[in-house]
C-alpha positions as CSV (number, residue, x, y, z in Angstrom):
1,X,-9.6,-18.7,-3.9
2,X,-10.2,-15.7,-6.1
3,X,-7.7,-14.5,-8.7
4,X,-7.0,-10.9,-7.7
5,X,-5.3,-8.6,-10.2
6,X,-3.7,-5.6,-8.4
7,X,-1.4,-2.8,-9.4
8,X,-1.3,0.9,-10.1
9,X,-3.5,2.6,-12.7
10,X,-2.8,1.9,-16.4
11,X,-0.8,-1.2,-15.6
12,X,-2.9,-3.4,-17.8
13,X,-5.4,-5.1,-15.5
14,X,-8.4,-4.1,-17.7
15,X,-6.6,-5.3,-20.8
16,X,-6.4,-8.8,-19.2
17,X,-10.1,-8.7,-18.4
18,X,-10.9,-7.6,-22.0
19,X,-8.8,-10.4,-23.4
20,X,-10.8,-13.0,-21.3
21,X,-14.1,-11.4,-22.3
22,X,-13.1,-11.4,-26.0
23,X,-12.6,-15.2,-26.0
24,X,-15.4,-16.2,-23.6
25,X,-17.8,-13.2,-23.8
26,X,-21.0,-12.5,-25.8
27,X,-19.6,-11.9,-29.3
28,X,-17.9,-14.4,-31.5
29,X,-14.2,-13.8,-31.1
30,X,-13.2,-14.6,-34.7
31,X,-15.5,-11.9,-36.1
32,X,-13.8,-9.0,-34.2
33,X,-11.7,-6.5,-36.1
34,X,-9.5,-4.9,-33.4
35,X,-8.8,-1.2,-33.4
36,X,-5.2,0.0,-33.7
37,X,-5.0,0.9,-30.0
38,X,-5.7,-2.8,-29.1
39,X,-2.4,-3.8,-30.7
40,X,0.9,-3.5,-28.8
41,X,2.4,-0.1,-29.5
42,X,-0.7,0.7,-31.6
43,X,1.0,-1.1,-34.5
44,X,-1.5,-3.3,-36.3
45,X,1.2,-4.6,-38.6
46,X,3.4,-5.7,-35.7
47,X,2.9,-8.6,-33.3
48,X,-0.6,-10.2,-33.5
49,X,-3.0,-10.3,-30.6
50,X,-2.6,-13.7,-29.1
51,X,-4.8,-14.8,-26.2
52,X,-4.7,-18.3,-24.7
53,X,-7.1,-19.4,-22.0
54,X,-6.6,-22.7,-20.2
55,X,-9.6,-24.9,-19.5
56,X,-10.2,-28.0,-17.3
57,X,-10.9,-30.8,-19.8
58,X,-14.1,-29.6,-21.4
59,X,-15.7,-32.5,-23.2
60,X,-16.7,-32.3,-26.8
61,X,-17.2,-34.6,-29.8
62,X,-14.9,-34.4,-32.9
63,X,-15.5,-36.8,-35.8
64,X,-17.6,-39.0,-33.5
65,X,-14.8,-39.2,-31.0
66,X,-15.0,-37.7,-27.5
67,X,-12.1,-35.4,-26.8
68,X,-11.3,-32.9,-24.0
69,X,-10.5,-29.2,-24.7
70,X,-7.7,-27.9,-22.4
71,X,-7.4,-24.4,-24.0
72,X,-8.9,-21.9,-26.4
73,X,-6.5,-19.7,-28.4
74,X,-7.4,-16.6,-30.3
75,X,-4.9,-15.1,-32.8
76,X,-5.8,-11.8,-34.6
77,X,-5.1,-11.5,-37.4
78,X,-5.3,-15.3,-37.9
79,X,-2.2,-17.1,-39.1
80,X,-2.3,-17.8,-42.9
81,X,-2.1,-21.6,-42.2
82,X,-5.2,-21.5,-40.0
83,X,-8.8,-21.5,-41.3
84,X,-10.1,-19.9,-38.0
85,X,-8.8,-17.2,-35.7
86,X,-10.2,-19.1,-32.7
87,X,-8.9,-22.7,-32.2
88,X,-9.2,-25.3,-29.5
89,X,-6.4,-27.3,-28.0
90,X,-7.1,-30.9,-26.9
91,X,-5.6,-32.9,-24.1
92,X,-3.8,-35.1,-26.7
93,X,-2.0,-32.1,-28.2
94,X,-4.2,-31.8,-31.3
95,X,-5.4,-28.4,-32.3
96,X,-8.6,-27.8,-34.2
97,X,-9.9,-24.5,-35.7
98,X,-13.6,-25.0,-35.2
99,X,-14.9,-24.2,-31.7
100,X,-18.5,-25.2,-31.1
101,X,-21.0,-23.0,-29.2
102,X,-21.4,-25.9,-26.8
103,X,-17.8,-25.6,-25.7
104,X,-18.1,-21.8,-25.2
105,X,-21.4,-22.3,-23.4
106,X,-19.7,-24.5,-20.9
107,X,-17.4,-21.7,-20.0
108,X,-19.7,-18.8,-19.4
109,X,-18.1,-15.4,-18.6
110,X,-19.9,-12.7,-16.7
111,X,-18.0,-9.4,-16.5
112,X,-19.3,-6.8,-14.0
113,X,-17.2,-4.0,-15.4
114,X,-16.2,-0.8,-13.9
115,X,-19.0,0.8,-15.9
116,X,-21.5,-1.7,-14.3
117,X,-23.2,-3.1,-17.4
118,X,-25.2,-5.5,-15.3
119,X,-28.5,-4.4,-16.8
120,X,-27.2,-5.5,-20.2
121,X,-26.3,-9.0,-18.9
122,X,-29.8,-9.3,-17.3
123,X,-31.6,-8.5,-20.6
124,X,-32.3,-10.3,-23.9
125,X,-30.4,-7.7,-26.0
126,X,-28.2,-10.5,-27.4
127,X,-28.3,-14.2,-27.3
128,X,-24.9,-13.9,-25.6
129,X,-26.1,-12.1,-22.5
130,X,-26.0,-14.3,-19.4
131,X,-29.8,-14.2,-19.0
132,X,-30.3,-15.4,-22.6
133,X,-27.9,-18.2,-22.2
134,X,-29.5,-19.2,-18.9
135,X,-33.0,-19.2,-20.2
136,X,-32.1,-21.3,-23.2
137,X,-30.9,-23.9,-20.7
138,X,-34.2,-23.8,-18.9
139,X,-36.1,-24.0,-22.2
140,X,-34.1,-27.1,-23.1
141,X,-34.9,-28.8,-19.8
142,X,-38.6,-27.9,-20.1
143,X,-39.1,-29.1,-23.6
144,X,-37.7,-32.5,-22.6
145,X,-41.1,-33.1,-21.0
146,X,-43.9,-32.9,-23.6
147,X,-46.7,-32.9,-21.0
148,X,-45.2,-29.9,-19.2
149,X,-45.1,-28.1,-22.6
150,X,-48.8,-28.7,-23.2
151,X,-49.7,-27.6,-19.8
152,X,-47.7,-24.4,-20.2
153,X,-49.3,-23.6,-23.6
154,X,-52.8,-24.0,-22.1
155,X,-51.9,-21.6,-19.2
156,X,-50.4,-19.1,-21.6
157,X,-53.6,-19.3,-23.8
158,X,-55.6,-18.3,-20.8
159,X,-53.4,-15.3,-20.2
160,X,-53.7,-14.1,-23.9
161,X,-57.5,-14.4,-23.6
162,X,-57.4,-12.0,-20.7
163,X,-55.3,-9.6,-22.7
164,X,-57.8,-9.9,-25.6
165,X,-60.6,-8.9,-23.2
166,X,-59.2,-5.3,-23.2
167,X,-61.1,-3.6,-26.0
168,X,-58.3,-1.2,-27.1
169,X,-55.8,-4.1,-27.3
170,X,-58.2,-6.3,-29.4
171,X,-59.0,-3.4,-31.8
172,X,-55.3,-2.6,-32.2
173,X,-54.4,-6.2,-32.9
174,X,-57.2,-6.6,-35.5
175,X,-56.2,-3.4,-37.3
176,X,-52.5,-4.3,-37.2
177,X,-53.2,-7.7,-38.8
178,X,-55.5,-6.1,-41.4
179,X,-52.8,-3.7,-42.5
180,X,-50.1,-6.4,-42.5
181,X,-52.3,-8.7,-44.6
182,X,-53.0,-5.9,-47.1
183,X,-49.4,-4.7,-47.4
184,X,-48.1,-8.3,-47.8
185,X,-50.8,-9.5,-50.2
186,X,-48.3,-9.9,-53.1
187,X,-45.8,-11.8,-51.1
188,X,-45.2,-15.5,-51.8
189,X,-45.8,-16.3,-48.1
190,X,-48.6,-14.7,-46.1
191,X,-47.6,-12.8,-42.9
192,X,-49.6,-12.9,-39.7
193,X,-49.0,-11.1,-36.4
194,X,-49.8,-12.6,-33.1
195,X,-49.3,-11.0,-29.7
196,X,-48.4,-13.8,-27.5
197,X,-47.4,-14.1,-23.8
198,X,-44.8,-16.7,-24.7
199,X,-42.3,-17.7,-27.4
200,X,-42.5,-21.4,-28.2
201,X,-38.8,-21.3,-29.3
202,X,-37.9,-20.2,-25.8
203,X,-40.7,-20.5,-23.2
204,X,-38.6,-18.6,-20.6
205,X,-37.9,-15.7,-22.8
206,X,-40.7,-13.6,-21.1
207,X,-39.0,-13.9,-17.7
208,X,-36.8,-11.1,-16.6
209,X,-34.8,-10.2,-13.5
210,X,-36.6,-7.5,-11.7
211,X,-35.0,-5.7,-8.7
212,X,-37.3,-4.6,-5.9
213,X,-37.0,-2.5,-2.8
214,X,-39.5,-2.8,0.0
215,X,-41.8,-4.7,-2.4
216,X,-41.7,-2.0,-5.1
217,X,-40.1,-2.7,-8.5
218,X,-36.9,-0.8,-9.4
219,X,-35.0,-0.2,-12.6
220,X,-31.4,-1.4,-12.7
221,X,-30.4,2.3,-13.1
222,X,-31.7,3.0,-9.7
223,X,-29.5,0.4,-8.0
224,X,-26.4,1.5,-6.2
225,X,-23.1,0.0,-7.3
226,X,-22.9,-2.1,-4.2
227,X,-26.4,-3.5,-4.9
228,X,-25.5,-4.4,-8.4
229,X,-22.5,-6.3,-7.2
230,X,-24.6,-8.2,-4.6
231,X,-27.0,-9.1,-7.4
232,X,-24.2,-10.3,-9.7
233,X,-22.7,-12.5,-7.0
234,X,-26.1,-14.0,-6.0
235,X,-26.9,-14.7,-9.7
236,X,-23.5,-16.4,-10.2
237,X,-23.9,-18.5,-7.1
238,X,-27.4,-19.6,-8.0
239,X,-26.3,-20.5,-11.6
240,X,-23.4,-22.6,-10.3
241,X,-25.8,-24.5,-7.9
242,X,-28.4,-25.0,-10.6
243,X,-26.0,-26.5,-13.1
244,X,-23.6,-28.2,-10.7
245,X,-22.4,-31.5,-12.1
246,X,-23.5,-30.6,-15.7
247,X,-19.9,-29.8,-16.8
248,X,-20.5,-26.1,-16.9
249,X,-18.6,-23.4,-15.1
250,X,-18.9,-19.7,-14.7
251,X,-16.1,-17.1,-14.8
252,X,-17.3,-14.1,-12.7
253,X,-15.1,-11.1,-13.3
254,X,-15.7,-8.0,-11.1
255,X,-13.7,-4.9,-11.9
256,X,-13.0,-2.6,-9.0
257,X,-15.5,-4.1,-6.5
258,X,-14.5,-1.4,-4.0
259,X,-16.2,1.3,-6.1
260,X,-18.7,3.4,-4.0
261,X,-18.3,1.1,-1.0
262,X,-17.2,2.3,2.4
263,X,-14.2,0.4,4.1
264,X,-16.3,-2.0,6.1
265,X,-18.5,-2.8,3.1
266,X,-15.4,-3.6,1.1
267,X,-14.2,-6.0,3.8
268,X,-17.6,-7.7,3.8
269,X,-17.8,-8.0,0.0
270,X,-14.2,-9.4,0.0
271,X,-15.2,-12.1,2.4
272,X,-18.3,-13.0,0.3
273,X,-16.3,-13.2,-2.9
274,X,-13.8,-15.5,-1.2
275,X,-16.7,-17.7,-0.1
276,X,-18.1,-17.6,-3.6
277,X,-14.7,-18.7,-5.1
278,X,-15.0,-21.9,-3.0
279,X,-18.2,-22.9,-4.8
280,X,-17.7,-25.6,-7.4
281,X,-18.2,-24.3,-10.9
282,X,-17.3,-20.7,-10.2
283,X,-14.0,-19.0,-10.8
284,X,-13.9,-15.4,-9.4
285,X,-11.5,-12.9,-10.9
286,X,-11.1,-9.4,-9.4
287,X,-9.3,-6.2,-10.5
288,X,-8.9,-3.9,-7.6
289,X,-7.0,-0.9,-6.1
290,X,-8.1,-1.7,-2.6
291,X,-6.0,-3.7,0.0
292,X,-9.3,-5.0,1.4
293,X,-9.4,-7.6,-1.4
294,X,-5.8,-8.7,-0.9
295,X,-5.1,-11.7,1.4
296,X,-1.7,-13.2,1.7
297,X,-3.3,-16.5,2.8
298,X,-4.6,-16.6,-0.8
299,X,-1.2,-15.8,-2.2
300,X,-1.3,-18.1,-5.3
301,X,-4.3,-16.2,-6.5
302,X,-2.6,-12.8,-6.1
303,X,-1.3,-11.3,-9.4
304,X,0.7,-8.1,-9.4
305,X,0.3,-6.3,-12.7
306,X,3.0,-3.8,-13.6
307,X,4.0,-1.9,-16.8
308,X,7.7,-2.1,-17.7
309,X,9.1,-0.5,-20.8
310,X,5.6,0.0,-22.2
311,X,4.6,-3.7,-21.7
312,X,2.4,-5.3,-19.1
313,X,4.0,-7.9,-16.9
314,X,2.4,-10.1,-14.2
315,X,4.0,-11.5,-11.1
316,X,2.3,-14.4,-9.4
317,X,4.0,-16.5,-6.7
318,X,3.2,-19.8,-5.0
319,X,4.1,-20.3,-1.3
320,X,7.1,-22.4,-2.4
321,X,8.3,-19.5,-4.6
322,X,7.9,-16.9,-1.9
323,X,9.7,-19.1,0.6
324,X,12.6,-19.6,-1.9
325,X,12.8,-15.9,-2.6
326,X,13.0,-15.2,1.2
327,X,15.7,-17.8,1.6
328,X,17.7,-16.3,-1.3
329,X,17.6,-13.0,0.7
330,X,19.0,-14.5,3.9
331,X,15.8,-15.9,5.6
332,X,17.2,-19.5,5.7
333,X,14.4,-20.8,7.8
334,X,11.6,-19.6,5.5
335,X,9.2,-22.6,4.7
336,X,6.4,-22.9,2.2
337,X,4.1,-24.3,4.9
338,X,4.5,-21.3,7.2
339,X,5.4,-18.3,5.0
340,X,1.8,-17.5,4.3
341,X,0.6,-17.3,7.9
342,X,3.9,-15.6,8.8
343,X,3.1,-12.7,6.5
344,X,-0.7,-12.7,6.8
345,X,-0.5,-12.2,10.6
346,X,1.5,-8.9,10.2
347,X,-0.1,-7.6,6.9
348,X,-1.8,-4.3,7.6
349,X,-3.8,-2.3,5.0
350,X,-1.0,0.3,4.8
351,X,1.6,-2.4,4.1
352,X,-0.5,-4.1,1.5
353,X,-1.1,-0.7,-0.1
354,X,2.6,-0.8,-1.1
355,X,1.7,-3.4,-3.8
356,X,-0.1,-0.7,-5.6
357,X,2.8,1.7,-5.6
358,X,5.6,2.3,-8.1
359,X,8.2,2.4,-5.3
360,X,8.0,1.4,-1.7
361,X,9.9,3.1,1.1
362,X,10.0,1.0,4.2
363,X,10.4,2.8,7.5
364,X,10.3,1.6,11.1
365,X,7.2,3.3,12.5
366,X,4.5,6.0,12.3
367,X,6.9,8.9,13.1
368,X,8.9,8.3,10.0
369,X,5.9,7.6,7.8
370,X,4.2,10.8,9.0
371,X,7.2,13.1,8.5
372,X,9.4,11.6,5.7
373,X,6.8,12.2,2.9
374,X,6.8,15.9,3.8
375,X,10.6,16.1,3.7
376,X,10.8,14.3,0.4
377,X,8.3,16.7,-1.2
378,X,10.5,19.6,0.0
379,X,13.4,17.9,-1.9
380,X,11.4,17.6,-5.1
381,X,10.0,14.1,-4.8
382,X,6.2,14.2,-4.2
383,X,5.3,10.7,-3.0
384,X,1.6,11.0,-4.0
385,X,2.3,12.4,-7.4
386,X,5.2,10.0,-8.1
387,X,3.6,6.8,-6.8
388,X,5.9,6.4,-3.8
389,X,4.4,4.6,-0.7
390,X,6.1,5.3,2.6
391,X,5.2,2.3,4.6
392,X,5.5,1.8,8.4
393,X,6.3,-1.8,9.2
394,X,6.2,-1.6,13.0
395,X,9.8,-1.7,14.1
396,X,13.3,-2.3,12.7
397,X,12.9,-6.1,13.1
398,X,10.2,-6.1,10.4
399,X,12.2,-4.2,7.8
400,X,14.0,-7.2,6.4
401,X,10.8,-9.3,6.4
402,X,8.8,-6.9,4.3
403,X,11.8,-6.0,2.1
404,X,11.9,-9.7,1.1
405,X,8.2,-9.8,0.4
406,X,8.1,-6.7,-1.9
407,X,11.4,-7.7,-3.5
408,X,9.9,-11.2,-4.4
409,X,7.3,-9.4,-6.4
410,X,9.8,-7.2,-8.1
411,X,8.6,-4.0,-6.5
412,X,11.4,-1.4,-6.2
413,X,11.9,-1.1,-2.5
414,X,14.0,1.4,-0.4
415,X,14.7,1.1,3.3
416,X,15.1,3.8,6.0
417,X,16.1,3.0,9.5
418,X,18.0,4.4,12.5
419,X,20.4,2.9,15.1
420,X,18.3,3.4,18.2
421,X,19.7,0.6,20.3
422,X,16.7,0.2,22.5
423,X,14.9,-2.0,20.0
424,X,17.9,-3.9,18.7
425,X,20.6,-3.8,21.4
426,X,22.6,-6.7,19.9
427,X,22.2,-5.4,16.3
428,X,20.8,-8.8,15.2
429,X,17.8,-7.3,13.4
430,X,19.9,-4.7,11.5
431,X,22.4,-7.4,10.5
432,X,19.5,-9.4,9.1
433,X,18.4,-6.3,7.2
434,X,21.9,-5.9,5.7
435,X,21.8,-9.6,4.7
436,X,18.4,-9.1,3.0
437,X,19.7,-6.1,1.1
438,X,22.9,-7.9,0.2
439,X,25.0,-5.0,1.6
440,X,28.8,-5.5,1.6
441,X,30.0,-6.4,5.1
442,X,32.3,-3.4,5.4
443,X,29.5,-1.0,4.3
444,X,27.1,-2.8,6.7
445,X,29.4,-2.3,9.6
446,X,29.6,1.4,8.8
447,X,25.8,1.8,8.6
448,X,25.1,-0.1,11.8
449,X,27.6,2.1,13.7
450,X,26.6,5.4,12.1
451,X,25.6,8.4,14.2
452,X,24.9,10.7,11.3
453,X,22.8,10.4,8.2
454,X,24.2,7.9,5.7
455,X,22.6,7.5,2.3
456,X,23.2,4.4,0.2
457,X,21.6,3.3,-3.1
458,X,19.1,0.9,-1.4
459,X,19.2,2.0,2.2
460,X,19.6,5.0,4.4
461,X,20.3,5.3,8.2
462,X,19.3,8.3,10.3
463,X,22.1,8.0,12.8
464,X,21.2,6.9,16.3
465,X,17.7,8.3,16.2
466,X,15.4,9.8,13.4
467,X,14.4,13.0,15.2
468,X,17.9,13.5,16.7
469,X,19.5,13.3,13.3
470,X,17.1,15.9,12.0
471,X,17.8,18.2,15.0
472,X,21.5,17.9,14.2
473,X,21.0,18.6,10.5
474,X,18.7,21.6,10.8
475,X,19.9,23.0,14.1
476,X,18.0,25.6,16.3
477,X,15.2,26.1,13.8
478,X,14.1,22.5,14.1
479,X,14.3,22.7,18.0
480,X,12.3,25.9,18.1
481,X,9.5,24.5,15.9
482,X,9.5,21.3,17.9
483,X,9.0,23.4,21.1
484,X,6.2,25.3,19.4
485,X,4.5,22.0,18.6
486,X,4.7,20.7,22.1
487,X,3.1,23.9,23.4
488,X,0.4,23.9,20.7
489,X,-0.7,20.4,21.5
490,X,0.3,20.3,25.2
491,X,2.7,17.4,24.7
492,X,5.3,16.2,27.2
493,X,8.0,13.6,26.8
494,X,7.5,11.2,23.9
495,X,3.8,11.9,23.6
496,X,2.4,11.8,20.1
497,X,5.8,11.6,18.3
498,X,4.2,11.2,14.8
499,X,2.1,14.3,15.3
500,X,5.0,16.3,16.5
501,X,7.3,15.1,13.7
502,X,4.7,16.0,11.1
503,X,4.2,19.4,12.7
504,X,7.9,20.2,12.4
505,X,8.3,18.8,8.9
506,X,5.4,21.0,7.6
507,X,6.8,24.2,9.1
508,X,10.5,23.7,8.7
509,X,12.0,25.9,5.9
510,X,14.7,24.0,3.9
511,X,16.7,26.6,2.0
512,X,18.0,25.5,-1.4
513,X,21.7,24.7,-1.2
514,X,21.7,24.2,2.6
515,X,23.2,21.1,4.1
516,X,19.6,19.9,5.0
517,X,18.4,20.4,1.4
518,X,21.5,18.6,0.0
519,X,20.9,15.6,2.4
520,X,17.2,15.4,1.6
521,X,18.0,15.7,-2.1
522,X,20.4,12.8,-2.0
523,X,17.8,10.7,-0.2
524,X,15.1,11.6,-2.8
525,X,17.4,10.8,-5.7
526,X,18.4,7.4,-4.1
527,X,14.7,6.5,-3.8
528,X,13.8,7.6,-7.3
529,X,16.7,5.5,-8.7
530,X,16.2,2.4,-6.6
531,X,16.2,-0.7,-8.9
């Protein structure tokens, strides 16, 4: 399964990617001199940068003894007791400061960043680009067969003779060599220039990745973001298949794969990335702001990245841990074998979007999710600005379930419900909600019996019915606007309740200091202060 890093902007997802790329990327980690902003709190004299990446028993030879590397660790600035900033940790517990290129080559890292530097990776700009690394492997395989080398040299010689048949090229080459010979006449070693179609130190160096469209060559700059991602995925898949069984693996990191893709294209790419993660030799890591790439069935690979007190934290749960968290919140039958499918079956994009919010407000249905954000904004809490997701869970019976889920990940969660007995005549579902929220029995009884708006630190109840509570709170003005909405849209009975509720919320005037303003203000404050 992919490792999916999610969370709001500036939570630290890109910092995690940069740390991985620093250790496994194109430049030698120990030679890097970090900028001040790369240290915690911008304090280069404070805590060092310490990155540890676990590996799956990468073989290497140390002092003529085969050992297995289980981790690489980079510490900047390096400890005084260490000779190197980058060290390798072996399966027997020994640590050694020298990390060979072969070890790093067995753990290739391709980062398709948010800035889409794919053209760099498919060039020979550096020996650390993915194409350079790949072609060196091909060269090594080719030169193992001397006959193939001779045949290739002969073919390349034929090609260079064709080039030499172009008069302008031949004249330029002759003049260039004459000038070089004259200028270097006093050097100890002579210097000759030869235009060649190949490099004997790397026969594959002349090959390049060339995008085409309808048979016509295209530059990388002409590719759309979606096309670049497809090319990166295809390249990674082909690499893994070509070197399967050779002890090499590829870490493919894609930042914001949803960029410039429409919703269905995001869904398709998410499926393909999950398929790719099942290929031996490839580990897929994503950073995303889109619920399309979140699957609860892949829960162990889901990492919620948040920033608390200026520091980045990460929450990652197994199915066992999620089941235990649900049990601790009153769901005594929660089981590790079934908790994944249980949540996956009910997980909508709107619900999963709550994982990207600072605060989640759970409501019963679309009526509340349409109107409540408008009322909160009138009370000074702008859900969009303040990162508050008002999420409809599809009924009072689902409030406890999703509260347990978000609470397990440490997401501050507030609950709003009403006492409409039609959906929960016996009160069982509301009792379950009180248990999940760990509400005192006496307070729980008061809330479940409430006919007016009751606001508590973690939960609020809108009497017997959400709309009826608002009618009672705002009086005739609410009723008049509601009537206007019915006439405007030609509604009767309970038709289009969310549309009507939103219509009223947008037009209702809430004077400062009024009972309605005070109640909404209390609700907004409770949501802002939810722990």
